[in-house]
VEXLUMLO-32027 format. One record per atom (N, C-alpha, C): residue in one letter; x, y, z. Coordinates in steps of 0.1 Angstrom, whole numbers, plus 5000, padded with zeros to 4 digits. Layout:
REM residues N
AXYZ/...
***
This chain:
REM residues 113
M392203766619/M392103626622/M391403556610/T392003456606/T391403386594/T390603256599/R389603226592/R388803116596/R389302986589/R389302876596/R389602746589/R388402696582/P388702626571/P387502556564/P386902456574/T385602436572/T384902336580/T385502206579/G385602136590/G386201996590/G387701996593/E388402106592/E389802116594/E390002146609/H390802066616/H391102086630/H392502116631/R392802206640/R394202246642/R394902136651/P396202116649/P396902016657/P396902046671/G396701946680/G396601966694/G395302006699/S394302026690/S393002066695/S392301946703/C391501986712/C390901886721/C389701826714/E389201886703/E388101836695/E388601726686/R387901616686/R388301496678/R387501496665/P388201496654/P387401496641/P386701366639/D387101256645/D386501126643/D385201116652/G385101196662/G383901196670/G383701066678/D384801016684/D384700896691/D384200906705/G383901026710/G383201046722/G384101036734/S385501036732/S386401026743/S386601146751/H386301266745/H386501396752/H385301416761/A385501486773/A384401506782/A383301586776/E383601676767/E382501766760/E381801686750/S382301576745/S381701506734/S380501416740/T379401436734/T378301356737/T377601306725/A376701206726/A376001156714/A375301276707/Q375701286694/Q375101396686/Q373701356681/L372701436684/L371401416678/L371301476665/H370501416656/H370301476643/H369501606644/V370101716641/V369501846642/V369401906628/P368201936623/P368201996610/P368902136610/E369602156599/E370302286597/E369402406597/L369702496606/L368902616607/L369502726598/T368702806591/T369202916583/T369403036592/A370303116588/A370503246596/A369303336595/P369003406606/P367903496606/P368103616597/E367103666591/E367203776582/E366903906591/L367804006588/L367604136595/L366504216588/T365504256595/T364404326589/T364204456596/E363604556589/E363404686594/E361904736593/A361404816602/A360104866602/A360004986611/E358805046611/E358505146620/E357705096632/C358005146644/C357305106656/C355905146654/R355005056657/R353505076656/R353005176667/R353805196678/R353305276688/R353905426687/C355205436685/C355805566685/C356405606672/G356505516662/G357005556649/G358505546647/T359205506657/T360705496656/T361005396646/Y362105416638/Y362605316629/Y363405216636/I362905086636/I363504976644/I363904866634/A364904786639/A365304666632/A365004546640/G364704426634/G364404306641/G365004186633/L364704066638/L365103946631/L363803876626/D363803846613/D362703766607/D361303826610/G361203966611/G359904026613/G359504036627/R360404006636/R360004016651/R360804136656/Y360004226662/Y360504356666/Y360304386681/A361204476686/A361004526699/A361604666699/C360804766703/C361204906702/C361904946716/G363104996715/G363805036727/G363405176732/V362605246724/V362205376729/V360905366737/C359905306732/C358605296740/C358305156746/G359105056742/G358804926748/G357904836740/W357404886729/W356404806721/W357104676716/V356404566716/V356904436710/V355804376702/N356104336690/N355104266682/N355004116686/D353904056683/D353703916687/D354603826679/H355103716685/H356103626679/H355403556667/T354103546666/T353503476655/T353503566642/E353803696643/E353903786632/E355203776624/G356103686629/G357403666622/G357303606608/H358303616601/H358303566587/H358503416586/R359103356596/R359303206597/R358903156611/R358703026612/R358402976625/R359702976633/L359502986646/L360602976656/L361002826657/P362302806659/P362802666661/P362302606674/R362002476674/R361702406686/R362902386695/A362702356707/A363902346716/A364902236712/D364402126706/D365302016701/D366002056689/E365602166682/E366302216670/E367302316673/D367402366686/D368302466690/D369702416691/P370702466683/P372002406684/P372802446697/D372302536704/D372902576717/D372302506729/R371302426727/R370602356738/R371602266745/P371602266759/P372502186766/P372202036764/P373201946765/P372901806763/P371901746772/K371301646768/K370301576776/K370901526789/G370201536800/G370701486813/G371401586821/R371701706815/R372301806822/R371301876831/R371701896844/R370801956854/R370802106853/R369702166856/R369602306857/R370402356869/P371102466867/P372002516878/P371202566890/K371802546902/K371102586914/K370902736914/Q369702776919/Q369402926921/Q370202986932/L370703106929/L371403176940/L370403226950/P370803236963/P369903286973/P369503436969/G368303466973/G367803606970/G368403706980/P367903826979/P368403926988/P367903897002/P368703947012/P368303917026/P367003997029/D366203937038/D364903997042/D365304117051/P364704237047/P365004357054/P364504357069/G363504267072/G363004267085/G361904377087/P361404387099/P360404487102/P360904627100/C360104717094/C360504857092/C360304937105/V361304987111/V361205067123/V361405207120/V360505297124/V360605437122/V360905497135/S362005577135/S362405637148/S361705767149/G361705827160/G361105957163/G361706067155/T361406187159/T361906307151/T363406327154/G363906257162/G365406277165/G365706407171/G366206397182/G366506527188/G366806527202/
***
């Protein structure tokens, strides 16, 4: 699969290059600063010594569960308004699904027999 150059739209695409907002997915675009791609970094786990990889100096060990503090990263984390995947303003949070049914009182029967 080949990638199209930025700005080129295929014919019949529902995305409009002029950004006139006529498509349902089109909303007013906020100015969002360009984020740089995170850097893949490697280190040893401070608890068990396993060789682990992380992003921008933030690590989590899958062997022992150790996680370093987010402030130890090489760069600051983006704010919510800088997140390119953030849902548009005015979108409501989805409804929570109902939890598991209540098991009710626990009844222990006799020795059975």
